[in-house]
C-alpha positions as CSV (number, residue, x, y, z in Angstrom):
1,M,-26.0,7.3,-28.0
2,A,-26.3,3.5,-28.0
3,A,-22.5,3.2,-27.5
4,G,-22.7,5.6,-24.5
5,I,-25.5,3.6,-22.9
6,I,-23.6,0.4,-23.4
7,C,-20.5,2.0,-21.7
8,I,-22.7,3.1,-18.8
9,V,-24.2,-0.4,-18.4
10,I,-20.7,-2.0,-18.5
11,A,-19.4,0.5,-15.9
12,L,-22.4,-0.2,-13.6
13,A,-21.9,-3.9,-14.0
14,I,-18.2,-3.6,-13.1
15,G,-19.0,-1.4,-10.1
16,G,-21.7,-3.8,-8.9
17,F,-19.2,-6.7,-9.1
18,F,-16.7,-5.0,-6.9
19,V,-19.4,-3.9,-4.4
20,W,-20.6,-7.6,-4.3
21,R,-17.0,-8.8,-4.0
22,H,-16.3,-6.6,-1.0
23,F,-19.5,-6.8,0.9
24,S,-20.0,-10.6,0.5
25,V,-16.8,-11.1,2.3
26,V,-17.6,-8.5,5.0
27,V,-21.1,-10.0,5.6
28,G,-19.8,-13.5,5.6
29,N,-17.1,-12.8,8.1
30,Q,-19.6,-11.0,10.4
31,R,-21.9,-14.0,10.2
32,L,-19.0,-16.3,11.2
33,A,-17.9,-14.0,14.0
34,T,-21.4,-14.0,15.5
35,A,-21.7,-17.8,15.2
36,A,-18.3,-18.3,16.8
37,G,-18.7,-15.7,19.6
38,V,-15.8,-13.4,18.7
39,D,-16.0,-10.5,21.1
40,G,-13.9,-7.5,20.0
41,E,-14.2,-5.6,23.4
42,L,-12.8,-8.6,25.3
43,L,-10.0,-8.9,22.8
44,D,-9.2,-5.2,22.9
45,A,-8.7,-5.4,26.7
46,Y,-6.6,-8.6,26.4
47,A,-4.4,-6.9,23.8
48,V,-3.7,-4.0,26.1
49,D,-2.6,-5.8,29.2
50,G,-2.4,-9.5,28.3
51,D,-5.0,-10.4,30.9
52,G,-8.7,-10.5,31.5
53,D,-11.7,-12.4,30.3
54,L,-11.5,-14.0,26.9
55,P,-14.2,-14.9,24.5
56,N,-15.2,-18.6,24.5
57,I,-14.9,-19.3,20.8
58,D,-17.3,-21.9,19.3
59,W,-14.8,-23.7,17.2
60,A,-17.3,-26.5,16.4
61,A,-19.6,-23.9,14.8
62,L,-16.7,-22.6,12.6
63,K,-15.5,-26.1,11.7
64,A,-19.0,-27.0,10.7
65,V,-18.9,-24.3,8.1
66,N,-15.4,-25.2,6.9
67,S,-13.0,-27.7,8.4
68,D,-10.1,-25.7,6.9
69,I,-10.7,-22.9,9.5
70,V,-7.7,-23.1,11.9
71,G,-7.9,-19.7,13.7
72,W,-9.2,-16.2,14.0
73,L,-7.2,-13.1,13.3
74,Y,-7.9,-9.8,15.2
75,V,-6.1,-6.5,15.2
76,P,-7.3,-4.2,17.9
77,K,-8.4,-0.6,16.9
78,T,-8.9,-1.7,13.3
79,P,-11.7,-3.4,11.3
80,L,-9.5,-6.5,10.8
81,S,-11.4,-9.5,12.3
82,H,-11.3,-12.5,10.1
83,P,-11.2,-16.3,10.2
84,I,-7.9,-17.9,9.1
85,V,-8.0,-21.0,6.9
86,R,-5.3,-23.4,5.7
87,G,-5.8,-25.2,2.5
88,A,-4.0,-28.0,0.6
89,D,-2.0,-25.4,-1.3
90,N,-1.5,-21.7,-1.4
91,D,-3.7,-21.1,-4.4
92,Y,-7.2,-22.2,-3.5
93,Y,-8.0,-19.5,-0.9
94,L,-6.7,-16.7,-3.2
95,N,-10.2,-16.8,-4.7
96,H,-12.3,-18.6,-2.2
97,T,-13.7,-17.2,1.0
98,A,-13.5,-18.7,4.5
99,D,-16.8,-20.6,3.9
100,G,-15.5,-22.1,0.7
101,S,-17.4,-19.9,-1.7
102,W,-15.8,-18.6,-4.9
103,N,-14.9,-14.9,-4.6
104,P,-11.8,-13.1,-6.0
105,S,-11.4,-11.4,-2.6
106,G,-10.3,-14.8,-1.3
107,A,-9.7,-15.5,2.4
108,I,-6.9,-14.9,5.0
109,F,-4.9,-18.1,5.0
110,L,-2.0,-19.8,6.7
111,D,0.8,-21.2,4.5
112,Y,-0.2,-24.8,3.7
113,Q,3.3,-25.9,4.8
114,N,2.9,-24.4,8.2
115,S,1.6,-26.3,11.2
116,P,-2.1,-25.6,11.6
117,N,-1.6,-24.7,15.3
118,F,0.8,-21.8,14.5
119,T,3.7,-23.3,16.5
120,D,6.4,-23.1,13.8
121,I,9.4,-20.9,14.2
122,S,8.3,-19.1,11.0
123,N,4.6,-18.7,10.2
124,Y,3.2,-17.1,7.1
125,I,-0.3,-15.7,6.8
126,Y,-1.5,-14.2,3.5
127,G,-4.4,-12.0,2.5
128,H,-5.4,-9.6,-0.3
129,N,-5.1,-5.9,0.0
130,M,-8.7,-4.7,-0.6
131,L,-10.4,-1.4,-0.9
132,G,-12.5,0.0,2.0
133,N,-10.1,-1.1,4.8
134,A,-10.9,-4.8,4.1
135,M,-8.8,-7.9,4.4
136,F,-5.1,-7.1,4.7
137,S,-5.3,-3.4,3.7
138,E,-4.8,-2.6,7.4
139,F,-1.4,-4.2,7.4
140,T,-0.1,-1.9,4.7
141,K,-0.6,1.0,7.1
142,Y,2.1,-0.4,9.3
143,T,4.7,1.2,7.0
144,D,3.6,4.5,8.6
145,P,5.6,4.8,11.8
146,S,2.7,6.5,13.7
147,F,0.3,3.6,12.8
148,F,3.0,1.1,13.7
149,T,3.3,2.7,17.2
150,D,-0.4,2.9,17.8
151,H,-1.2,-0.7,16.8
152,P,1.5,-2.9,18.6
153,W,-0.6,-6.0,19.0
154,V,-2.0,-8.7,16.8
155,I,-4.2,-11.5,18.2
156,I,-4.6,-15.0,16.8
157,L,-7.2,-17.2,18.4
158,T,-6.9,-21.0,17.9
159,P,-8.6,-24.0,19.4
160,E,-5.5,-24.7,21.5
161,K,-4.6,-21.2,22.7
162,I,-4.7,-17.4,22.1
163,Y,-1.5,-15.8,20.7
164,R,-0.9,-12.2,21.8
165,L,1.7,-11.2,19.2
166,H,3.9,-8.1,19.4
167,V,4.5,-6.3,16.1
168,R,8.2,-5.9,15.5
169,A,8.7,-4.7,12.0
170,A,7.0,-3.8,8.7
171,I,8.9,-4.4,5.5
172,E,8.3,-3.6,1.9
173,C,9.9,-5.6,-0.9
174,K,9.4,-6.9,-4.4
175,G,7.4,-10.0,-4.8
176,S,10.4,-11.7,-6.4
177,E,12.4,-11.5,-3.2
178,E,12.8,-14.8,-1.4
179,V,11.2,-13.6,1.8
180,R,9.3,-16.9,2.6
181,R,11.4,-19.2,4.7
182,L,9.8,-21.9,7.0
183,S,12.8,-23.8,8.3
184,F,16.4,-23.0,9.0
185,A,19.6,-25.0,9.3
186,S,20.9,-23.4,12.4
187,D,20.7,-20.4,14.8
188,G,23.0,-18.5,12.5
189,D,20.9,-19.3,9.4
190,F,17.8,-18.0,11.3
191,H,19.7,-14.9,12.4
192,D,20.9,-14.2,8.8
193,F,17.4,-14.5,7.5
194,K,16.1,-12.0,10.0
195,A,18.9,-9.6,9.0
196,F,17.9,-10.1,5.4
197,L,14.3,-9.1,6.2
198,G,15.6,-6.1,8.2
199,G,17.2,-4.8,5.0
200,F,13.6,-4.0,3.8
201,L,12.6,-2.3,7.0
202,K,10.0,0.5,6.7
203,S,8.9,0.7,10.4
204,G,10.0,-0.9,13.6
205,Q,13.4,-1.6,15.1
206,Y,16.1,-3.7,13.5
207,D,17.5,-5.0,16.8
208,S,14.1,-6.1,18.0
209,L,13.6,-8.1,14.8
210,L,17.0,-9.8,15.2
211,E,16.2,-10.7,18.8
212,S,12.8,-12.4,17.9
213,T,12.6,-16.1,18.7
214,N,9.8,-16.8,16.2
215,L,8.2,-15.1,13.3
216,Y,4.5,-14.4,12.4
217,C,4.6,-12.8,8.9
218,F,1.5,-11.2,7.6
219,S,2.0,-10.8,3.8
220,T,0.0,-8.8,1.3
221,C,0.5,-6.8,-1.9
222,K,0.6,-3.0,-2.4
223,F,-2.7,-1.9,-3.8
224,M,-1.2,0.2,-6.7
225,D,1.8,-2.0,-7.3
226,T,0.9,-5.7,-7.1
227,S,4.5,-6.6,-7.8
228,A,5.5,-5.2,-4.4
229,R,4.8,-6.8,-1.0
230,V,4.2,-5.4,2.5
231,I,5.0,-7.9,5.3
232,V,4.2,-7.2,8.9
233,I,6.3,-9.3,11.3
234,A,5.2,-10.1,14.8
235,T,6.5,-12.4,17.4
236,D,5.2,-14.3,20.4
237,E,7.7,-13.4,23.1
238,N,5.7,-15.2,25.7
239,A,6.3,-18.6,24.1
240,P,8.6,-20.7,26.4
241,K,11.5,-21.7,24.3
242,A,11.3,-25.2,25.8
243,L,7.9,-25.6,24.3
244,L,8.8,-24.4,20.8
245,P,9.3,-27.2,18.3
246,T,12.8,-28.0,17.2
247,P,13.3,-25.2,14.6
248,Y,16.2,-26.5,12.6
249,A,16.4,-29.3,10.1
């Protein structure tokens, strides 16, 4: 009897921990969204036609909470609306939230070697795949062709501009694959890397990926197989090539 009670108490404690882990992130992000003035309805309209009124984000309010906040990620028709942080490495925000609090759910973060204004030719954004459609769990759904077709846009808001990104591909690969590249030696090198990514294609069009002039890669793990990765690749086709930074070393 005593052993059974102990097991029940342990199970309740574990369950309570996971509930806290999930809802503390959800509530924290909602609080930040309210403080910043993130308006989902305006962003939905902008995602559809690329025009219209846009929310006036209070970046000072976000920076007052955490100076590492560099943007806001929004995927229309999904619950995904999160601040994006950028740390001194790619480890800290694996287990700290956007306000800097310790939490195993972590935060959505830009690769520390990327420019904080998202202007690199190859930009990597990471997030955990959580239960309850939280964090980057929505991105794993892009491997389903119907979800891919129904959710073609990803919005990144920054202090400098708003990026309306077109989703081009969803790939699935092992975590050991060298899918993180931030710089390239030449046009040919960049083309070959996109072809390499295309070899893992689950949804999207191979030719469209090859034609992309820049990459925004949203990376997460598969929930039941943490050794596997799902990466959704989007591109800013509206970026004037003359304004893009020199992409090659």
